[in-house]
Each structure stands twice: as C-alpha cells, then as structure tokens.
TORKOL-4160 file (C-alpha; in steps of 0.2 Angstrom, whole numbers, padded with zeros to 4 digits, m for minus):
394
<pt num="1" X="0001" Y="0000" Z="m0001"/>
<pt num="2" X="0005" Y="0018" Z="m0005"/>
<pt num="3" X="0009" Y="0031" Z="0010"/>
<pt num="4" X="0003" Y="0046" Z="m0004"/>
<pt num="5" X="m0008" Y="0038" Z="m0020"/>
<pt num="6" X="m0009" Y="0053" Z="m0026"/>
<pt num="7" X="m0001" Y="0053" Z="m0042"/>
<pt num="8" X="0005" Y="0070" Z="m0054"/>
<pt num="9" X="0002" Y="0067" Z="m0070"/>
<pt num="10" X="0005" Y="0079" Z="m0086"/>
<pt num="11" X="0018" Y="0090" Z="m0088"/>
<pt num="12" X="0028" Y="0088" Z="m0073"/>
<pt num="13" X="0037" Y="0107" Z="m0074"/>
<pt num="14" X="0021" Y="0114" Z="m0074"/>
<pt num="15" X="0016" Y="0106" Z="m0056"/>
<pt num="16" X="0033" Y="0110" Z="m0051"/>
<pt num="17" X="0031" Y="0128" Z="m0055"/>
<pt num="18" X="0014" Y="0126" Z="m0046"/>
<pt num="19" X="0020" Y="0123" Z="m0030"/>
<pt num="20" X="0036" Y="0137" Z="m0033"/>
<pt num="21" X="0022" Y="0149" Z="m0034"/>
<pt num="22" X="0014" Y="0141" Z="m0019"/>
<pt num="23" X="0030" Y="0143" Z="m0008"/>
<pt num="24" X="0033" Y="0162" Z="m0014"/>
<pt num="25" X="0015" Y="0165" Z="m0012"/>
<pt num="26" X="0015" Y="0160" Z="0006"/>
<pt num="27" X="0029" Y="0172" Z="0010"/>
<pt num="28" X="0026" Y="0188" Z="0002"/>
<pt num="29" X="0006" Y="0185" Z="0006"/>
<pt num="30" X="0011" Y="0183" Z="0025"/>
<pt num="31" X="0022" Y="0199" Z="0024"/>
<pt num="32" X="0009" Y="0209" Z="0014"/>
<pt num="33" X="m0006" Y="0206" Z="0026"/>
<pt num="34" X="0002" Y="0221" Z="0036"/>
<pt num="35" X="m0015" Y="0232" Z="0037"/>
<pt num="36" X="m0026" Y="0214" Z="0038"/>
<pt num="37" X="m0018" Y="0209" Z="0054"/>
<pt num="38" X="m0018" Y="0227" Z="0060"/>
<pt num="39" X="m0038" Y="0226" Z="0056"/>
<pt num="40" X="m0040" Y="0210" Z="0063"/>
<pt num="41" X="m0028" Y="0209" Z="0078"/>
<pt num="42" X="m0022" Y="0191" Z="0071"/>
<pt num="43" X="m0005" Y="0189" Z="0067"/>
<pt num="44" X="m0007" Y="0173" Z="0057"/>
<pt num="45" X="m0026" Y="0176" Z="0051"/>
<pt num="46" X="m0023" Y="0182" Z="0034"/>
<pt num="47" X="m0009" Y="0169" Z="0030"/>
<pt num="48" X="m0023" Y="0153" Z="0038"/>
<pt num="49" X="m0035" Y="0161" Z="0026"/>
<pt num="50" X="m0024" Y="0161" Z="0011"/>
<pt num="51" X="m0016" Y="0145" Z="0013"/>
<pt num="52" X="m0034" Y="0137" Z="0016"/>
<pt num="53" X="m0037" Y="0145" Z="m0002"/>
<pt num="54" X="m0021" Y="0136" Z="m0009"/>
<pt num="55" X="m0025" Y="0120" Z="m0003"/>
<pt num="56" X="m0041" Y="0122" Z="m0013"/>
<pt num="57" X="m0033" Y="0128" Z="m0026"/>
<pt num="58" X="m0023" Y="0112" Z="m0027"/>
<pt num="59" X="m0037" Y="0102" Z="m0025"/>
<pt num="60" X="m0044" Y="0109" Z="m0040"/>
<pt num="61" X="m0029" Y="0108" Z="m0049"/>
<pt num="62" X="m0028" Y="0089" Z="m0046"/>
<pt num="63" X="m0047" Y="0085" Z="m0052"/>
<pt num="64" X="m0048" Y="0092" Z="m0064"/>
<pt num="65" X="m0032" Y="0085" Z="m0072"/>
<pt num="66" X="m0039" Y="0071" Z="m0071"/>
<pt num="67" X="m0058" Y="0074" Z="m0081"/>
<pt num="68" X="m0058" Y="0069" Z="m0099"/>
<pt num="69" X="m0056" Y="0084" Z="m0110"/>
<pt num="70" X="m0072" Y="0078" Z="m0121"/>
<pt num="71" X="m0083" Y="0079" Z="m0105"/>
<pt num="72" X="m0074" Y="0099" Z="m0101"/>
<pt num="73" X="m0081" Y="0102" Z="m0121"/>
<pt num="74" X="m0099" Y="0093" Z="m0121"/>
<pt num="75" X="m0103" Y="0105" Z="m0103"/>
<pt num="76" X="m0096" Y="0122" Z="m0110"/>
<pt num="77" X="m0114" Y="0125" Z="m0118"/>
<pt num="78" X="m0121" Y="0124" Z="m0098"/>
<pt num="79" X="m0108" Y="0133" Z="m0092"/>
<pt num="80" X="m0109" Y="0147" Z="m0102"/>
<pt num="81" X="m0128" Y="0147" Z="m0098"/>
<pt num="82" X="m0125" Y="0148" Z="m0078"/>
<pt num="83" X="m0111" Y="0158" Z="m0079"/>
<pt num="84" X="m0122" Y="0172" Z="m0089"/>
<pt num="85" X="m0135" Y="0170" Z="m0075"/>
<pt num="86" X="m0124" Y="0172" Z="m0061"/>
<pt num="87" X="m0117" Y="0187" Z="m0069"/>
<pt num="88" X="m0135" Y="0194" Z="m0072"/>
<pt num="89" X="m0139" Y="0192" Z="m0053"/>
<pt num="90" X="m0123" Y="0200" Z="m0050"/>
<pt num="91" X="m0127" Y="0216" Z="m0060"/>
<pt num="92" X="m0148" Y="0216" Z="m0057"/>
<pt num="93" X="m0142" Y="0215" Z="m0037"/>
<pt num="94" X="m0131" Y="0228" Z="m0038"/>
<pt num="95" X="m0143" Y="0240" Z="m0049"/>
<pt num="96" X="m0158" Y="0235" Z="m0033"/>
<pt num="97" X="m0147" Y="0241" Z="m0019"/>
<pt num="98" X="m0142" Y="0256" Z="m0025"/>
<pt num="99" X="m0125" Y="0264" Z="m0020"/>
<pt num="100" X="m0113" Y="0273" Z="m0029"/>
<pt num="101" X="m0101" Y="0256" Z="m0028"/>
<pt num="102" X="m0102" Y="0251" Z="m0044"/>
<pt num="103" X="m0089" Y="0235" Z="m0040"/>
<pt num="104" X="m0104" Y="0230" Z="m0031"/>
<pt num="105" X="m0108" Y="0219" Z="m0047"/>
<pt num="106" X="m0092" Y="0207" Z="m0046"/>
<pt num="107" X="m0098" Y="0198" Z="m0030"/>
<pt num="108" X="m0109" Y="0185" Z="m0026"/>
<pt num="109" X="m0108" Y="0180" Z="m0005"/>
<pt num="110" X="m0091" Y="0183" Z="m0010"/>
<pt num="111" X="m0088" Y="0175" Z="m0025"/>
<pt num="112" X="m0081" Y="0184" Z="m0040"/>
<pt num="113" X="m0093" Y="0176" Z="m0059"/>
<pt num="114" X="m0081" Y="0187" Z="m0067"/>
<pt num="115" X="m0068" Y="0175" Z="m0062"/>
<pt num="116" X="m0077" Y="0161" Z="m0068"/>
<pt num="117" X="m0082" Y="0169" Z="m0085"/>
<pt num="118" X="m0065" Y="0172" Z="m0091"/>
<pt num="119" X="m0063" Y="0152" Z="m0090"/>
<pt num="120" X="m0080" Y="0146" Z="m0096"/>
<pt num="121" X="m0078" Y="0158" Z="m0112"/>
<pt num="122" X="m0061" Y="0150" Z="m0115"/>
<pt num="123" X="m0068" Y="0134" Z="m0116"/>
<pt num="124" X="m0084" Y="0138" Z="m0124"/>
<pt num="125" X="m0075" Y="0148" Z="m0137"/>
<pt num="126" X="m0063" Y="0134" Z="m0141"/>
<pt num="127" X="m0078" Y="0125" Z="m0144"/>
<pt num="128" X="m0088" Y="0132" Z="m0156"/>
<pt num="129" X="m0070" Y="0138" Z="m0166"/>
<pt num="130" X="m0065" Y="0119" Z="m0167"/>
<pt num="131" X="m0081" Y="0112" Z="m0174"/>
<pt num="132" X="m0081" Y="0127" Z="m0187"/>
<pt num="133" X="m0091" Y="0143" Z="m0190"/>
<pt num="134" X="m0097" Y="0143" Z="m0209"/>
<pt num="135" X="m0107" Y="0159" Z="m0211"/>
<pt num="136" X="m0108" Y="0178" Z="m0204"/>
<pt num="137" X="m0125" Y="0174" Z="m0196"/>
<pt num="138" X="m0116" Y="0158" Z="m0185"/>
<pt num="139" X="m0101" Y="0170" Z="m0182"/>
<pt num="140" X="m0114" Y="0182" Z="m0175"/>
<pt num="141" X="m0123" Y="0171" Z="m0163"/>
<pt num="142" X="m0111" Y="0157" Z="m0156"/>
<pt num="143" X="m0094" Y="0169" Z="m0156"/>
<pt num="144" X="m0100" Y="0190" Z="m0154"/>
<pt num="145" X="m0116" Y="0188" Z="m0145"/>
<pt num="146" X="m0109" Y="0177" Z="m0129"/>
<pt num="147" X="m0095" Y="0188" Z="m0128"/>
<pt num="148" X="m0104" Y="0203" Z="m0129"/>
<pt num="149" X="m0116" Y="0198" Z="m0119"/>
<pt num="150" X="m0099" Y="0194" Z="m0104"/>
<pt num="151" X="m0093" Y="0210" Z="m0107"/>
<pt num="152" X="m0107" Y="0220" Z="m0105"/>
<pt num="153" X="m0113" Y="0214" Z="m0088"/>
<pt num="154" X="m0094" Y="0212" Z="m0081"/>
<pt num="155" X="m0091" Y="0231" Z="m0088"/>
<pt num="156" X="m0101" Y="0238" Z="m0077"/>
<pt num="157" X="m0091" Y="0235" Z="m0060"/>
<pt num="158" X="m0075" Y="0228" Z="m0067"/>
<pt num="159" X="m0067" Y="0236" Z="m0083"/>
<pt num="160" X="m0049" Y="0231" Z="m0082"/>
<pt num="161" X="m0059" Y="0212" Z="m0081"/>
<pt num="162" X="m0069" Y="0215" Z="m0097"/>
<pt num="163" X="m0054" Y="0223" Z="m0107"/>
<pt num="164" X="m0045" Y="0206" Z="m0101"/>
<pt num="165" X="m0059" Y="0195" Z="m0108"/>
<pt num="166" X="m0060" Y="0203" Z="m0123"/>
<pt num="167" X="m0042" Y="0203" Z="m0128"/>
<pt num="168" X="m0041" Y="0184" Z="m0124"/>
<pt num="169" X="m0056" Y="0181" Z="m0134"/>
<pt num="170" X="m0048" Y="0192" Z="m0149"/>
<pt num="171" X="m0031" Y="0181" Z="m0149"/>
<pt num="172" X="m0043" Y="0165" Z="m0149"/>
<pt num="173" X="m0053" Y="0172" Z="m0162"/>
<pt num="174" X="m0034" Y="0178" Z="m0173"/>
<pt num="175" X="m0028" Y="0160" Z="m0169"/>
<pt num="176" X="m0041" Y="0148" Z="m0170"/>
<pt num="177" X="m0051" Y="0156" Z="m0183"/>
<pt num="178" X="m0046" Y="0157" Z="m0205"/>
<pt num="179" X="m0058" Y="0169" Z="m0210"/>
<pt num="180" X="m0051" Y="0185" Z="m0215"/>
<pt num="181" X="m0071" Y="0191" Z="m0215"/>
<pt num="182" X="m0074" Y="0186" Z="m0198"/>
<pt num="183" X="m0059" Y="0193" Z="m0193"/>
<pt num="184" X="m0062" Y="0210" Z="m0199"/>
<pt num="185" X="m0080" Y="0209" Z="m0193"/>
<pt num="186" X="m0072" Y="0206" Z="m0175"/>
<pt num="187" X="m0060" Y="0219" Z="m0176"/>
<pt num="188" X="m0075" Y="0232" Z="m0182"/>
<pt num="189" X="m0084" Y="0224" Z="m0167"/>
<pt num="190" X="m0072" Y="0231" Z="m0153"/>
<pt num="191" X="m0069" Y="0245" Z="m0164"/>
<pt num="192" X="m0088" Y="0251" Z="m0163"/>
<pt num="193" X="m0089" Y="0244" Z="m0143"/>
<pt num="194" X="m0073" Y="0255" Z="m0137"/>
<pt num="195" X="m0081" Y="0271" Z="m0146"/>
<pt num="196" X="m0099" Y="0268" Z="m0138"/>
<pt num="197" X="m0087" Y="0266" Z="m0120"/>
<pt num="198" X="m0081" Y="0281" Z="m0121"/>
<pt num="199" X="m0096" Y="0290" Z="m0126"/>
<pt num="200" X="m0107" Y="0284" Z="m0113"/>
<pt num="201" X="m0094" Y="0280" Z="m0098"/>
<pt num="202" X="m0101" Y="0290" Z="m0088"/>
<pt num="203" X="m0115" Y="0279" Z="m0085"/>
<pt num="204" X="m0108" Y="0262" Z="m0085"/>
<pt num="205" X="m0102" Y="0261" Z="m0066"/>
<pt num="206" X="m0085" Y="0263" Z="m0065"/>
<pt num="207" X="m0080" Y="0269" Z="m0083"/>
<pt num="208" X="m0078" Y="0287" Z="m0076"/>
<pt num="209" X="m0067" Y="0279" Z="m0065"/>
<pt num="210" X="m0058" Y="0268" Z="m0076"/>
<pt num="211" X="m0056" Y="0283" Z="m0089"/>
<pt num="212" X="m0050" Y="0296" Z="m0076"/>
<pt num="213" X="m0036" Y="0283" Z="m0072"/>
<pt num="214" X="m0029" Y="0281" Z="m0091"/>
<pt num="215" X="m0032" Y="0302" Z="m0089"/>
<pt num="216" X="m0020" Y="0304" Z="m0075"/>
<pt num="217" X="m0007" Y="0288" Z="m0081"/>
<pt num="218" X="m0008" Y="0299" Z="m0100"/>
<pt num="219" X="m0004" Y="0318" Z="m0090"/>
<pt num="220" X="0013" Y="0315" Z="m0082"/>
<pt num="221" X="0017" Y="0332" Z="m0081"/>
<pt num="222" X="0000" Y="0334" Z="m0068"/>
<pt num="223" X="0007" Y="0332" Z="m0050"/>
<pt num="224" X="0001" Y="0317" Z="m0043"/>
<pt num="225" X="m0005" Y="0312" Z="m0025"/>
<pt num="226" X="0010" Y="0307" Z="m0015"/>
<pt num="227" X="m0001" Y="0296" Z="m0007"/>
<pt num="228" X="m0010" Y="0288" Z="m0022"/>
<pt num="229" X="m0007" Y="0270" Z="m0022"/>
<pt num="230" X="0004" Y="0271" Z="m0041"/>
<pt num="231" X="0015" Y="0285" Z="m0033"/>
<pt num="232" X="0018" Y="0272" Z="m0019"/>
<pt num="233" X="0020" Y="0259" Z="m0027"/>
<pt num="234" X="0035" Y="0266" Z="m0037"/>
<pt num="235" X="0043" Y="0272" Z="m0023"/>
<pt num="236" X="0046" Y="0256" Z="m0014"/>
<pt num="237" X="0050" Y="0249" Z="m0029"/>
<pt num="238" X="0064" Y="0260" Z="m0033"/>
<pt num="239" X="0070" Y="0263" Z="m0013"/>
<pt num="240" X="0080" Y="0245" Z="m0018"/>
<pt num="241" X="0092" Y="0238" Z="m0031"/>
<pt num="242" X="0099" Y="0220" Z="m0037"/>
<pt num="243" X="0094" Y="0214" Z="m0017"/>
<pt num="244" X="0080" Y="0218" Z="m0007"/>
<pt num="245" X="0077" Y="0222" Z="0009"/>
<pt num="246" X="0074" Y="0203" Z="0014"/>
<pt num="247" X="0058" Y="0194" Z="0019"/>
<pt num="248" X="0046" Y="0203" Z="0031"/>
<pt num="249" X="0055" Y="0220" Z="0030"/>
<pt num="250" X="0045" Y="0232" Z="0016"/>
<pt num="251" X="0042" Y="0248" Z="0023"/>
<pt num="252" X="0029" Y="0252" Z="0009"/>
<pt num="253" X="0018" Y="0237" Z="0012"/>
<pt num="254" X="0007" Y="0247" Z="0027"/>
<pt num="255" X="0004" Y="0263" Z="0015"/>
<pt num="256" X="0000" Y="0250" Z="0001"/>
<pt num="257" X="m0019" Y="0248" Z="0004"/>
<pt num="258" X="m0022" Y="0231" Z="m0006"/>
<pt num="259" X="0000" Y="0225" Z="m0004"/>
<pt num="260" X="m0005" Y="0207" Z="m0004"/>
<pt num="261" X="m0018" Y="0211" Z="m0020"/>
<pt num="262" X="m0015" Y="0221" Z="m0033"/>
<pt num="263" X="0002" Y="0228" Z="m0027"/>
<pt num="264" X="0009" Y="0212" Z="m0021"/>
<pt num="265" X="0025" Y="0211" Z="m0036"/>
<pt num="266" X="0029" Y="0228" Z="m0028"/>
<pt num="267" X="0033" Y="0219" Z="m0012"/>
<pt num="268" X="0042" Y="0205" Z="m0022"/>
<pt num="269" X="0054" Y="0219" Z="m0027"/>
<pt num="270" X="0053" Y="0228" Z="m0011"/>
<pt num="271" X="0056" Y="0212" Z="m0001"/>
<pt num="272" X="0070" Y="0202" Z="m0013"/>
<pt num="273" X="0075" Y="0214" Z="m0025"/>
<pt num="274" X="0076" Y="0215" Z="m0045"/>
<pt num="275" X="0083" Y="0195" Z="m0042"/>
<pt num="276" X="0066" Y="0191" Z="m0035"/>
<pt num="277" X="0055" Y="0199" Z="m0046"/>
<pt num="278" X="0066" Y="0194" Z="m0062"/>
<pt num="279" X="0064" Y="0175" Z="m0056"/>
<pt num="280" X="0045" Y="0177" Z="m0053"/>
<pt num="281" X="0043" Y="0182" Z="m0072"/>
<pt num="282" X="0056" Y="0170" Z="m0078"/>
<pt num="283" X="0043" Y="0158" Z="m0070"/>
<pt num="284" X="0029" Y="0163" Z="m0080"/>
<pt num="285" X="0040" Y="0163" Z="m0095"/>
<pt num="286" X="0042" Y="0145" Z="m0091"/>
<pt num="287" X="0026" Y="0142" Z="m0090"/>
<pt num="288" X="0020" Y="0148" Z="m0104"/>
<pt num="289" X="0033" Y="0140" Z="m0114"/>
<pt num="290" X="0029" Y="0123" Z="m0108"/>
<pt num="291" X="0011" Y="0125" Z="m0113"/>
<pt num="292" X="0016" Y="0131" Z="m0129"/>
<pt num="293" X="0025" Y="0113" Z="m0131"/>
<pt num="294" X="0008" Y="0105" Z="m0126"/>
<pt num="295" X="m0003" Y="0115" Z="m0137"/>
<pt num="296" X="0011" Y="0110" Z="m0152"/>
<pt num="297" X="0009" Y="0090" Z="m0147"/>
<pt num="298" X="m0009" Y="0091" Z="m0148"/>
<pt num="299" X="m0018" Y="0081" Z="m0164"/>
<pt num="300" X="m0034" Y="0089" Z="m0160"/>
<pt num="301" X="m0041" Y="0109" Z="m0162"/>
<pt num="302" X="m0050" Y="0110" Z="m0144"/>
<pt num="303" X="m0039" Y="0105" Z="m0133"/>
<pt num="304" X="m0026" Y="0119" Z="m0142"/>
<pt num="305" X="m0037" Y="0132" Z="m0142"/>
<pt num="306" X="m0042" Y="0129" Z="m0124"/>
<pt num="307" X="m0025" Y="0128" Z="m0117"/>
<pt num="308" X="m0020" Y="0143" Z="m0130"/>
<pt num="309" X="m0033" Y="0154" Z="m0121"/>
<pt num="310" X="m0032" Y="0148" Z="m0103"/>
<pt num="311" X="m0011" Y="0152" Z="m0104"/>
<pt num="312" X="m0015" Y="0168" Z="m0114"/>
<pt num="313" X="m0028" Y="0174" Z="m0097"/>
<pt num="314" X="m0016" Y="0169" Z="m0084"/>
<pt num="315" X="m0002" Y="0178" Z="m0094"/>
<pt num="316" X="m0012" Y="0195" Z="m0099"/>
<pt num="317" X="m0017" Y="0195" Z="m0081"/>
<pt num="318" X="0000" Y="0193" Z="m0076"/>
<pt num="319" X="0008" Y="0206" Z="m0086"/>
<pt num="320" X="m0006" Y="0219" Z="m0081"/>
<pt num="321" X="m0001" Y="0218" Z="m0063"/>
<pt num="322" X="0017" Y="0219" Z="m0065"/>
<pt num="323" X="0012" Y="0231" Z="m0077"/>
<pt num="324" X="0004" Y="0244" Z="m0066"/>
<pt num="325" X="0014" Y="0239" Z="m0051"/>
<pt num="326" X="0030" Y="0246" Z="m0061"/>
<pt num="327" X="0020" Y="0261" Z="m0066"/>
<pt num="328" X="0021" Y="0255" Z="m0085"/>
<pt num="329" X="0001" Y="0256" Z="m0086"/>
<pt num="330" X="m0015" Y="0263" Z="m0077"/>
<pt num="331" X="m0020" Y="0259" Z="m0062"/>
<pt num="332" X="m0032" Y="0242" Z="m0062"/>
<pt num="333" X="m0036" Y="0230" Z="m0049"/>
<pt num="334" X="m0029" Y="0215" Z="m0056"/>
<pt num="335" X="m0019" Y="0201" Z="m0046"/>
<pt num="336" X="m0005" Y="0192" Z="m0048"/>
<pt num="337" X="m0010" Y="0174" Z="m0052"/>
<pt num="338" X="m0008" Y="0162" Z="m0042"/>
<pt num="339" X="0003" Y="0174" Z="m0030"/>
<pt num="340" X="m0010" Y="0185" Z="m0023"/>
<pt num="341" X="m0020" Y="0182" Z="m0009"/>
<pt num="342" X="m0031" Y="0168" Z="m0011"/>
<pt num="343" X="m0050" Y="0170" Z="m0017"/>
<pt num="344" X="m0060" Y="0167" Z="m0032"/>
<pt num="345" X="m0046" Y="0171" Z="m0043"/>
<pt num="346" X="m0032" Y="0160" Z="m0034"/>
<pt num="347" X="m0046" Y="0145" Z="m0036"/>
<pt num="348" X="m0048" Y="0149" Z="m0055"/>
<pt num="349" X="m0033" Y="0149" Z="m0061"/>
<pt num="350" X="m0030" Y="0132" Z="m0051"/>
<pt num="351" X="m0043" Y="0124" Z="m0063"/>
<pt num="352" X="m0037" Y="0133" Z="m0076"/>
<pt num="353" X="m0020" Y="0125" Z="m0076"/>
<pt num="354" X="m0029" Y="0109" Z="m0069"/>
<pt num="355" X="m0035" Y="0109" Z="m0088"/>
<pt num="356" X="m0019" Y="0113" Z="m0096"/>
<pt num="357" X="m0013" Y="0098" Z="m0086"/>
<pt num="358" X="m0027" Y="0087" Z="m0092"/>
<pt num="359" X="m0023" Y="0089" Z="m0111"/>
<pt num="360" X="m0003" Y="0085" Z="m0106"/>
<pt num="361" X="m0010" Y="0070" Z="m0098"/>
<pt num="362" X="m0021" Y="0064" Z="m0111"/>
<pt num="363" X="m0005" Y="0065" Z="m0125"/>
<pt num="364" X="0007" Y="0056" Z="m0112"/>
<pt num="365" X="m0007" Y="0043" Z="m0112"/>
<pt num="366" X="m0008" Y="0044" Z="m0132"/>
<pt num="367" X="0011" Y="0043" Z="m0133"/>
<pt num="368" X="0011" Y="0027" Z="m0120"/>
<pt num="369" X="m0005" Y="0020" Z="m0130"/>
<pt num="370" X="0004" Y="0021" Z="m0147"/>
<pt num="371" X="0022" Y="0014" Z="m0140"/>
<pt num="372" X="0013" Y="m0001" Z="m0133"/>
<pt num="373" X="0005" Y="m0004" Z="m0151"/>
<pt num="374" X="0020" Y="m0002" Z="m0157"/>
<pt num="375" X="0027" Y="m0017" Z="m0145"/>
<pt num="376" X="0013" Y="m0029" Z="m0149"/>
<pt num="377" X="0014" Y="m0025" Z="m0167"/>
<pt num="378" X="0033" Y="m0028" Z="m0166"/>
<pt num="379" X="0030" Y="m0045" Z="m0156"/>
<pt num="380" X="0018" Y="m0052" Z="m0167"/>
<pt num="381" X="0029" Y="m0048" Z="m0183"/>
<pt num="382" X="0042" Y="m0056" Z="m0172"/>
<pt num="383" X="0031" Y="m0074" Z="m0170"/>
<pt num="384" X="0025" Y="m0077" Z="m0188"/>
<pt num="385" X="0041" Y="m0073" Z="m0194"/>
<pt num="386" X="0048" Y="m0086" Z="m0183"/>
<pt num="387" X="0035" Y="m0099" Z="m0185"/>
<pt num="388" X="0036" Y="m0096" Z="m0205"/>
<pt num="389" X="0053" Y="m0101" Z="m0203"/>
<pt num="390" X="0050" Y="m0116" Z="m0193"/>
<pt num="391" X="0037" Y="m0120" Z="m0205"/>
<pt num="392" X="0051" Y="m0118" Z="m0217"/>
<pt num="393" X="0061" Y="m0131" Z="m0212"/>
<pt num="394" X="0051" Y="m0144" Z="m0207"/>
C-alpha cells in the first residue's frame, strides 16, 4: 500500500512551477497582509485564510487534471448559460441595492462570477471555433453575441476584467479562425464597442473611474497625490536595487491598501530585489513555454485552442499586474495569478492549470498507448517470422 496514493500526471514542469508559486505566495502574502493583520489583530489570520485557499486551489488542479477533455467540451454550453445567469444576478442585485459603488456587481456571496466567466468563455470559444464556424450569422450568434453579453455584464463593475476577457477572445479568434472576414468583423465590433464606451462611460458604473485613471496616466506633467497607490508602489520599487530588504522587511506595505493583492509584485521587488522579480517573471515565461509545447503536441483543435486561451488568460493578467506595479500601465485592480492573496481568482487559475495539465496527461497517455501498440505489432511480426521460419525448415 502506498503512503501517498495521489499521483500527479501531466507536465511535471508545470506542477513544479505551481509548487514554487505556492511557496513564494505564502511568504509574500504573510508579509504584505500588514493592514489585514492590524485590523483583525491576528498575526496569522490572513496567512491561514490564504493557505486554505491554496489547499482548495491545489485540490481543484488535481481533480480537474483527471477530467476528460471531451467531458469539458460537452459541458461548455451549459457552463456558459450558468455563468451568464450568475453575472446577470450580480449585475441586477448591484442595481437594485443602489449606491455609488458599482464594484458590488463583482460579487455574489463572496464569489466573483467574472473570474469564472474568463475560463468558461475560453472553453466555449474553443468548442465553437474547433467545430467550425461557416457563415457570418453563425459567427455573430455563436461568437460575438455571447462575448458581448459577458463583456456588458462584467463592464459595469470591473473594467479591467472586461478588457482582459475581450483581449483574450480576440486572440483566440485570430488564432483559431482562418476566415479573414470574421477577423475584420471582430475588429469592427471592438472599434464600435470602444466608441460606445467612450461615449457613455459615465453611465457604465466604474467607467468614469477607469477613464480618469487612463487620463491621469497619460498626463505625467500633472502633479500626483504623494499618497496615491501608484506613487507609493513606484517609491517602493525605486527604494531597492538588485537585492531587496529581505523577507518581511517591507516599509511600504502599510501604505498600500491592496499590498497583498493588486500590488504584491511591488512587495516582491521591495523585499527580494530585482533578482526576486526577475525570478518570478522567468517562472511565468517557463509556464507559458511549457504550455506552448503541449499545444504543439495536440492532434485536435479543441484542446489546443482551450490551452491557448487558458494560458493567455494567465499571461495577460500577469502582464497587467506587473505593468501596474512598475508604473507602465494605468492603475487597475488585477492580482498576480497564483501569488496574490487567495480567493476566487486563485482557485479559478488553479482550475485553468488543471485543464492544461489534463490535455498534457491525455497526450502522454496517447504516447504510451502508441508505444504499447508498436511493441505488440513488433512482437506479432517476430512471432509470425519465427513460425514461418520453423515451417520452412520442417
């Protein structure tokens, strides 16, 4: 009897990166949760909660990587309708409750439907595109309408999540669809959506806030508030060099309201220096590279497109988070995948990796089956040859 019967299948490098990220996450979240610690009075409360989410996330990765890809494909339309319902409930409840905080539409009982929407949209689009979209009507109804509904429902409370979802959808369409007319229609739809957003941004929940952030970012000549989050983040990064202050020695974590979420990369740089930041970035690059290798080994369109969409979802969000922390992008509320303080995003990202690992597992199993078949065929040929040779001698 094995002491640890759990067997991790699929790409071992991706599993290793997942464990590395978990270790980094525990260290940095414990250090950056200063404000939560002060409010709760519990030194390890935030860390315990984060470790609990990590455990749930790892369990989600493990069980997801055992699920058949064909089952995931069949589940896509049902999952799409379910998430649309969740988004609609969150949207309507935020409108009914009133108030000026449009971000309330992000949540349903502590759960963020927009995070689930990202992964469900990837699976759905992979299914539709892999099965073939023949006419403009099909493309409009099966691709543009569901994507538009998702974006509209998420946009009211979370502009950056809408941008990430839309950008990822654009990438999947350009990668998976060969028809140039469909690509031009998509670009036209994006252009029209952008113009409508700029025209009616004041009526779109947090639209005006997003517009002000972008305007402020592109107006560097204006004197910024020294207590602004982006200014503090830039000071934290500029205060260290190659080597940081050391684990737990951040001086700016108390001034960053979302140090354990939206600005956790800033804390990584401050405590572990440029070396720590570069190491984290390299891990994401390796994760991306290993997924590309998996995609290249796929012999069917659906798993390849799904893996492409899932890894791009993670990489785009990573780039946005790091860009905001470094002052290269306007301020937005995106955490660092697999490292920021646990919650819906962490668990959903773990599910995404589980699906990529499921594709890798299936490829490995097919390779083993082909080897076994080759061995059986070789043995059969040798047996026939030996039989014929014995017969000829007799």
